[in-house]
C-alpha positions in Angstrom: 52.7 0.5 -69.4 48.8 0.2 -68.9 48.0 2.2 -65.4 46.2 0.1 -63.0 42.8 0.7 -61.7 42.9 2.2 -58.2 41.2 -0.4 -55.1 38.3 0.9 -53.5 38.8 1.3 -49.8 36.2 2.8 -47.2 36.8 6.1 -46.1 38.5 6.1 -42.2 35.6 8.3 -40.9 32.6 5.5 -42.5 35.1 2.7 -41.3 35.3 4.3 -37.8 31.0 4.6 -37.7 30.5 1.0 -39.1 32.4 -0.2 -36.6 31.1 2.0 -33.9 27.8 0.8 -35.1 28.9 -2.6 -34.0 29.8 -2.6 -31.0 26.8 -0.7 -29.5 24.9 -3.4 -30.7 27.2 -6.0 -29.4 27.0 -3.9 -26.2 23.0 -4.0 -26.5 22.9 -7.8 -27.1 25.1 -8.4 -24.3 22.6 -5.7 -22.1 19.6 -7.5 -23.1 21.2 -11.3 -22.4 21.4 -10.2 -19.0 18.4 -8.2 -18.4 16.0 -10.6 -20.1 15.4 -13.0 -17.1 14.4 -10.4 -15.2 12.5 -9.4 -18.4 10.6 -12.5 -18.5 10.3 -12.6 -14.6 8.0 -9.8 -14.9 6.3 -10.0 -18.0 5.3 -13.9 -16.6 4.2 -12.6 -13.4 2.8 -8.9 -13.5 1.9 -8.3 -17.0 0.3 -11.6 -18.3 -1.5 -12.1 -15.2 -2.9 -8.1 -15.3 -3.9 -9.2 -18.9 -5.0 -12.5 -18.3 -7.3 -11.6 -15.6 -8.8 -8.5 -17.7 -10.1 -11.2 -20.2 -11.0 -13.2 -17.6 -13.6 -10.5 -15.7 -16.0 -10.6 -19.4 -15.9 -14.6 -18.8 -17.6 -16.7 -16.5 -15.1 -19.5 -15.6 -14.5 -21.9 -12.7 -11.0 -22.3 -13.6 -11.6 -25.8 -14.1 -14.1 -25.9 -17.1 -14.1 -24.1 -20.5 -15.2 -20.7 -20.1 -17.9 -18.4 -21.9 -18.0 -15.3 -23.4 -20.2 -12.9 -20.6 -19.6 -9.3 -21.6 -20.4 -7.1 -18.6 -22.6 -9.2 -17.3 -20.1 -9.6 -14.3 -20.2 -5.8 -13.5 -23.4 -5.6 -13.6 -24.0 -8.4 -11.2 -21.7 -6.6 -8.7 -23.8 -3.7 -9.0 -26.6 -5.8 -7.8 -24.9 -7.9 -5.3 -25.9 -6.9 -1.7 -22.4 -8.8 -0.4 -20.3 -6.8 -2.6 -21.9 -3.6 -1.5 -21.5 -4.3 2.3 -17.4 -5.7 1.4 -17.0 -2.1 -0.1 -18.2 -0.6 2.8 -16.5 -2.1 5.1 -13.3 -1.5 3.4 -13.7 2.1 2.9 -14.9 2.3 6.5 -11.8 0.4 7.8 -9.9 2.7 5.7 -11.6 5.9 7.1 -10.6 5.0 10.1 -7.2 3.4 9.9 -5.2 5.7 7.2 -6.0 9.2 9.5 -5.2 7.3 13.0 -1.6 6.1 11.8 -0.9 9.2 10.3 -2.1 11.0 13.6 -0.3 8.6 15.8 2.9 8.3 13.8 3.3 12.3 13.7 2.7 12.3 17.8 5.1 9.2 17.9 7.6 11.3 15.6 7.3 14.2 17.8 8.0 12.8 20.9 10.8 10.5 19.9 12.6 13.2 17.7 13.5 15.1 21.2 16.9 14.4 23.2 15.8 11.7 25.8 17.1 8.6 27.1 17.1 5.5 25.4 15.6 7.2 22.6 17.0 4.6 20.1 15.5 1.9 21.8 12.4 3.4 21.8 12.8 4.0 17.8 13.0 -0.1 17.8 10.6 -0.8 19.9 8.1 1.5 17.7 9.5 0.2 14.5 9.1 -3.3 15.4 5.8 -4.4 15.1 6.0 -3.0 11.4 8.4 -6.1 10.2 5.8 -8.6 11.8 3.7 -10.5 9.5 0.1 -9.7 9.4 -0.3 -13.8 9.4 2.0 -14.0 13.0 0.0 -10.9 14.2 -3.5 -12.4 13.5 -2.3 -15.6 15.3 -1.3 -13.6 18.2 -3.9 -11.5 18.5 -6.2 -14.4 18.2 -5.0 -15.7 21.3 -4.8 -12.7 23.1 -8.9 -11.5 22.2 -10.4 -15.1 22.6 -13.5 -14.6 24.3 -12.9 -17.3 27.2 -9.2 -17.7 27.5 -7.6 -14.7 26.2 -5.4 -12.0 28.5 -7.9 -8.9 27.2 -10.9 -10.8 28.9 -8.8 -11.4 32.1 -7.3 -8.1 32.1 -10.9 -6.3 31.9 -12.5 -9.0 34.4 -9.8 -7.9 37.2 -10.6 -4.2 36.2 -14.4 -4.9 36.9 -15.6 -4.9 33.3 -18.0 -7.3 31.5 -16.0 -10.0 28.9 -16.3 -8.9 25.4 -16.8 -10.8 22.3 -13.8 -8.9 20.2 -13.2 -10.7 17.2 -16.4 -12.7 17.6 -18.6 -10.1 17.9 -20.2 -8.3 14.8 -20.5 -5.2 16.3 -16.7 -5.2 17.3 -14.9 -7.2 15.0 -14.0 -4.7 12.5 -12.7 -2.1 14.8 -10.8 -4.4 16.6 -9.1 -5.2 13.3 -8.2 -1.4 12.7 -6.8 -1.2 16.1 -4.2 -4.5 15.1 -3.5 -2.8 12.4 -2.7 0.4 14.1 -0.5 -1.4 16.3 1.8 -2.3 13.3 1.1 -0.1 10.6 1.8 3.1 12.8 5.6 2.4 13.3 6.3 3.2 9.1 4.6 6.3 10.0 6.7 7.2 12.8 10.2 6.5 10.9 9.3 8.2 7.8 8.1 11.3 10.4 10.9 11.2 12.2 13.3 11.5 8.8 11.3 14.4 8.1 11.7 16.0 11.2 15.7 15.9 10.5 15.4 18.1 7.5 13.1 20.9 8.9 15.5 24.1 9.1 16.4 24.6 12.3 16.8 28.6 11.9 13.1 28.5 11.2 12.2 27.5 14.2 14.5 28.8 16.3 13.3 32.5 14.0 10.1 31.3 15.4 10.8 31.1 18.8 12.8 34.4 18.7 9.5 35.9 17.7 7.3 34.7 20.4 6.1 31.8 18.8 4.4 29.0 21.1 5.2 25.1 20.4 1.8 25.3 19.1 2.1 27.7 16.7 5.6 26.4 15.8 4.0 23.0 15.1 1.3 24.6 13.0 3.2 27.2 11.0 6.8 25.8 10.4 6.8 22.1 11.4 3.5 20.6 9.6 4.2 22.6 6.8 7.7 21.2 5.8 6.1 17.8 6.5 3.5 18.7 3.7 5.2 15.8 1.2 5.5 13.0 3.4 2.4 13.6 4.7 1.0 13.4 0.9 3.3 10.2 0.7 1.8 8.5 3.8 -1.8 9.1 3.1 -1.4 7.5 -0.4 0.4 4.7 0.9 -1.4 4.2 3.9 -4.8 4.4 1.5 -3.6 1.4 -0.9 -2.4 -0.9 2.3 -5.9 -0.8 3.7 -7.6 -0.8 0.7 -5.8 -4.3 0.2 -6.0 -6.1 3.2 -6.7 -9.8 3.3 -4.4 -11.8 5.3 -5.2 -10.1 8.7 -8.8 -10.7 7.9 -8.2 -14.0 6.8 -6.2 -15.6 9.9 -8.5 -13.9 12.3 -12.2 -13.9 11.2 -12.3 -15.1 7.6 -14.9 -12.5 7.1 -16.8 -12.9 9.9 -18.9 -12.9 12.0 -22.0 -12.5 9.9 -19.7 -10.6 7.0 -19.0 -8.1 9.3 -15.2 -8.0 8.8 -15.8 -9.1 4.7 -13.2 -6.2 2.7 -13.2 -6.6 -1.0 -10.2 -8.4 -1.6 -11.2 -11.1 0.8 -14.8 -11.1 -1.5 -12.4 -11.7 -4.5 -10.4 -14.5 -3.0 -13.9 -16.0 -1.7 -15.8 -15.4 -5.0 -12.2 -17.1 -7.0 -11.6 -19.7 -4.8 -13.6 -21.0 -2.5 -17.4 -20.3 -4.9 -15.4 -21.1 -8.3 -16.2 -17.4 -9.8 -13.2 -16.9 -11.3 -14.5 -14.5 -13.8 -16.7 -12.9 -11.0 -14.1 -12.3 -8.8 -12.0 -11.1 -11.7 -14.3 -8.3 -12.3 -14.6 -7.3 -8.5 -10.6 -7.3 -8.4 -10.6 -5.0 -11.3 -13.6 -2.0 -9.8 -10.8 -2.4 -6.5 -8.0 -2.1 -9.1 -10.2 1.2 -10.4 -10.5 2.3 -6.8 -7.2 2.0 -5.8 -6.7 4.8 -9.3 -8.4 7.2 -6.9 -6.0 8.2 -4.4 -2.9 7.9 -6.9 -4.9 10.2 -9.2 -5.7 12.7 -5.8 -2.0 12.7 -4.9 -1.0 14.0 -8.3 -3.1 16.6 -8.3 -2.3 17.9 -4.5 1.2 17.6 -5.8 0.6 20.0 -8.9 -1.2 22.4 -6.8 1.5 22.7 -4.3 4.2 22.9 -7.2 2.2 25.8 -8.7 1.7 27.4 -5.7 5.6 27.1 -4.9 6.2 28.9 -8.3 3.8 31.5 -8.1 5.4 32.7 -4.7 
């Protein structure tokens, strides 16, 4: 009787490997099916506009008629535009005033609110509430309060025997008033962050310093502030980015005036793109701002790297 050929079979280990690969492909397809809507939204609302605006910065466009390629002409024009220079100076002055003042004020309030006092929870909430109020609402509110003719602020100054002030209508005061308004709201974030960081300061270090005879200012300088250094770097970076991107408060209150004294870079970009219909020129200004925003980030990473090396060395 002739011998029948043995049928070909897949070894059990190869069959299991193929099944595992099929299951992994099915799981990957299912995962991408769930993730793809979010990916499409991210690409459509962030990546694509960034690339499109980068291309637009090298073209002359009014967003209506066909654009034309101009290369680096928009960037050369920015370098010679006195209005852009004024906007950059205003933005830099605003950031130099707002960032350190908000951090110092937030630290001072956090140190006060970190103590055991009555109604401390109420005080913490009251200081944080302005932060959650939108800049548009803040602008409308302070436009009424600081109105030079009918505002509450000038009424109070009149009762104190002080002459009326122009506030947001005075070119010499408007930018500083905007800084004060932003401090009213932005200090709350610094306060909350520092309050959370103060909870992590080792109490044994504070107690050891007290036993060694250190005074409160010495404890603050040599124990508390070094422990708060990471949060300080974070707040410095965060507040600097927020200050360089200020727009809505300016738009609601002064619209860049009076006499361009409060025109900041983001308002300048909006004005060029949607008011003067020079979208390519505005896109070039936006990328100059983007490069400026990279500086605090790079500085923060350098400082963190040095701190880690020092900590490792010690």
